[in-house]
C-alpha positions in Angstrom: -0.1 0.0 0.1 1.3 3.4 -0.9 1.0 6.3 1.6 2.6 9.8 2.7 3.3 10.1 6.4 2.1 12.8 7.9 2.3 12.4 11.8 4.5 10.1 14.0 2.9 10.3 17.5 5.4 8.5 20.2 3.7 5.3 21.7 5.2 3.1 24.5 9.1 3.4 24.9 9.8 3.1 21.7 6.6 2.3 19.7 5.2 5.1 17.5 1.6 5.2 16.0 1.6 6.5 12.0 -0.9 8.6 10.8 -0.6 9.0 6.3 -2.6 9.5 4.1 -3.2 7.0 1.3 -5.4 6.9 -1.9 -8.9 6.2 0.4 -8.2 8.6 2.9 -6.5 8.3 6.2 -4.7 5.5 7.2 -3.1 4.7 11.1 -0.9 2.1 11.5 1.7 0.8 14.3 5.7 0.9 14.0 7.2 -1.4 16.8 10.5 -0.2 18.2 10.8 2.5 15.1 12.4 4.9 18.2 15.8 2.4 18.7 18.5 3.6 17.3 18.8 0.7 15.5 15.8 0.2 13.8 15.6 -0.4 10.5 12.7 1.9 9.5 13.7 4.9 11.2 14.8 6.4 8.2 11.9 5.4 6.0 8.9 6.2 8.0 9.7 9.8 8.4 7.4 12.9 8.1 6.8 13.7 4.7 7.8 10.8 2.7 6.0 8.3 -0.2 6.7 4.9 1.0 5.0 1.7 0.3 4.4 0.3 3.5 3.3 -4.0 4.2 1.1 -4.3 7.4 -0.6 -7.1 9.5 -3.6 -7.6 11.5 -2.5 -6.9 15.1 -4.1 -6.0 18.6 -5.0 -2.3 18.7 -5.1 -2.0 14.6 -2.6 -2.6 12.0 0.6 -3.5 12.6 3.8 -2.4 9.6 5.9 -5.2 9.0 8.0 -3.7 6.1 8.4 -0.3 4.2 10.4 1.1 0.9 10.8 4.5 0.4 9.1 5.9 -3.1 11.4 9.0 -3.2 14.8 9.7 -2.9 14.8 11.3 0.2 18.1 11.9 0.4 18.3 13.8 -2.4 14.8 15.7 -0.3 17.1 16.4 2.5 20.2 17.7 1.4 18.0 20.7 0.2 16.9 23.6 2.7 14.1 24.8 1.1 12.9 21.5 0.1 12.8 20.1 4.0 11.2 23.2 4.8 8.4 22.5 2.1 8.3 18.9 2.9 7.6 19.2 6.5 5.2 22.4 5.8 3.0 20.3 3.3 2.5 17.4 6.2 1.6 20.1 8.5 -0.9 21.8 6.6 -2.1 18.4 5.9 -1.9 17.9 9.6 -3.9 20.2 10.7 -6.7 21.6 8.1 -7.4 18.2 6.9 -9.9 16.3 9.4 -12.8 14.5 7.3 -11.5 11.0 5.5 -13.1 12.0 2.1 -10.8 15.7 2.5 -7.7 13.4 2.9 -8.7 10.8 -0.5 -9.1 14.1 -2.3 -6.0 15.8 -1.1 -3.6 12.6 -1.6 -3.0 12.7 -5.3 -1.8 16.6 -5.0 0.1 16.0 -2.1 2.0 13.0 -4.2 2.4 15.1 -7.1 3.7 17.9 -4.9 6.4 15.4 -3.6 7.1 13.9 -7.6 7.9 17.8 -8.2 9.9 18.6 -5.5 12.0 15.3 -6.3 12.4 16.4 -9.7 13.4 19.9 -8.8 10.7 22.2 -9.4 10.5 25.2 -7.6 9.6 24.3 -4.1 7.9 28.0 -3.7 5.7 27.1 -6.3 4.9 23.6 -4.9 3.8 25.4 -1.7 1.8 28.1 -3.2 -0.2 25.6 -4.9 -0.7 22.5 -3.1 -2.1 25.1 -0.3 -4.6 26.3 -2.9 -5.7 22.8 -3.5 -6.5 22.7 -0.2 -8.1 25.5 0.4 -10.7 24.5 -2.3 -10.9 20.9 -0.8 -12.0 22.4 2.7 -14.5 24.7 1.5 -12.5 27.8 0.6 -12.9 27.6 -3.5 -11.0 30.6 -5.1 -12.1 31.8 -8.0 -9.4 32.0 -10.9 -12.1 32.6 -14.1 -13.5 36.1 -13.3 -13.6 39.1 -11.5 -14.8 38.4 -8.0 -16.0 42.0 -8.0 -17.6 42.8 -11.5 -17.1 39.3 -13.0 -15.2 40.8 -16.4 -13.0 37.8 -17.8 -10.1 40.5 -18.8 -7.8 42.7 -17.3 -7.3 39.9 -14.2 -4.9 41.4 -12.2 -4.7 40.7 -8.4 -5.7 38.0 -6.2 -6.9 38.6 -2.2 -7.5 35.1 -0.9 -9.8 36.5 1.9 -12.2 37.3 -0.4 -12.4 34.3 -2.5 -10.1 34.9 -5.5 -9.3 37.6 -8.7 -10.2 41.1 -9.3 -9.2 42.9 -12.4 -7.4 46.2 -12.5 -10.3 48.3 -11.9 -11.6 46.2 -8.8 -8.6 45.8 -7.5 -7.9 47.1 -3.6 -4.8 48.2 -2.4 -4.9 45.5 -0.3 -5.1 42.8 -2.9 -1.6 41.1 -4.1 -0.8 42.5 -7.8 -0.4 39.5 -10.0 0.6 39.6 -13.8 -0.7 37.9 -17.1 1.8 35.1 -16.7 0.8 34.0 -12.9 -2.9 35.2 -13.8 -2.6 32.5 -16.6 -1.0 29.9 -14.6 -3.7 29.7 -12.1 -6.2 29.7 -14.5 -4.7 26.6 -16.2 -4.5 25.0 -13.4 -7.6 25.5 -11.4 -9.9 26.2 -13.8 -8.8 24.3 -16.7 -7.7 21.6 -14.5 -4.4 21.0 -16.0 -3.0 17.7 -14.4 1.1 19.4 -14.9 1.5 22.0 -12.5 4.7 22.8 -14.4 3.6 23.2 -18.0 3.0 26.6 -17.0 5.4 29.4 -16.4 5.4 31.2 -13.2 7.0 34.3 -11.7 8.2 33.6 -8.4 8.4 36.9 -6.6 4.5 37.2 -6.7 4.2 33.5 -5.4 5.5 34.2 -1.3 2.8 36.9 -0.6 0.5 34.7 -2.1 1.6 31.6 0.4 1.9 33.8 3.3 -1.3 35.2 2.9 -3.0 31.8 2.6 -1.2 30.8 6.0 -2.1 33.9 7.8 -6.1 33.2 6.5 -6.2 29.8 7.6 -4.4 30.7 10.9 -7.1 32.9 11.9 -10.1 30.7 10.5 -8.7 27.8 12.9 -7.2 29.3 15.2 -3.8 27.7 14.4 -0.2 28.4 15.0 2.4 26.8 11.8 5.3 25.5 13.6 6.9 25.7 10.0 5.8 29.4 9.3 9.5 30.4 10.9 11.3 27.8 8.4 9.2 29.3 5.4 9.8 32.8 6.2 13.7 32.1 6.2 13.5 30.2 2.9 11.3 32.6 1.1 11.5 35.7 2.8 7.2 35.7 3.4 
């Protein structure tokens, strides 16, 4: 079974209860002895890792008896920005996604994000696009097709996460994040045309950081949360 690890909770002295995502939603299992210094799976069952696990039915629930990594984690862990985004994706999912149906829907986007990180795509763009997908799944869908105020399809020039999407050059306000045509088109292609490949589009990264910052601020306010990964995101991307 393919799963993405999003949470590790110590249990007893050396055991861990693992929360993960899979194609069916949430999946939890025990990993006995994972905290022992000699544990063979300790470098595989890690936060944000995509792994293939084998479990057996045991008292108290599924017990992992084997696991293989499906990502080159050494490549990911050698880059600070990649590590930062990996932890942010897991934390964001763990804090916001609560229903099994939401977990099922976010899983393919999380899997895509991990693939893009491994392919050396922009960690900042990955974090931002993933966060926008998560907003949509959780009921805070953003409108990337037309102006939120007047409804025009033309001259879209800014985004306001709290107000739900894009604004045209005539309706935008000073608090909105300005976007150029490149980023407007990229967001339209991904979220309106439903293009599967995020990076078939070109992005202007300097406009991604304020979008990601605003998403985190919005979710922090709505859910009364504190993101532990935020200081590292600020360090990596000047949020």
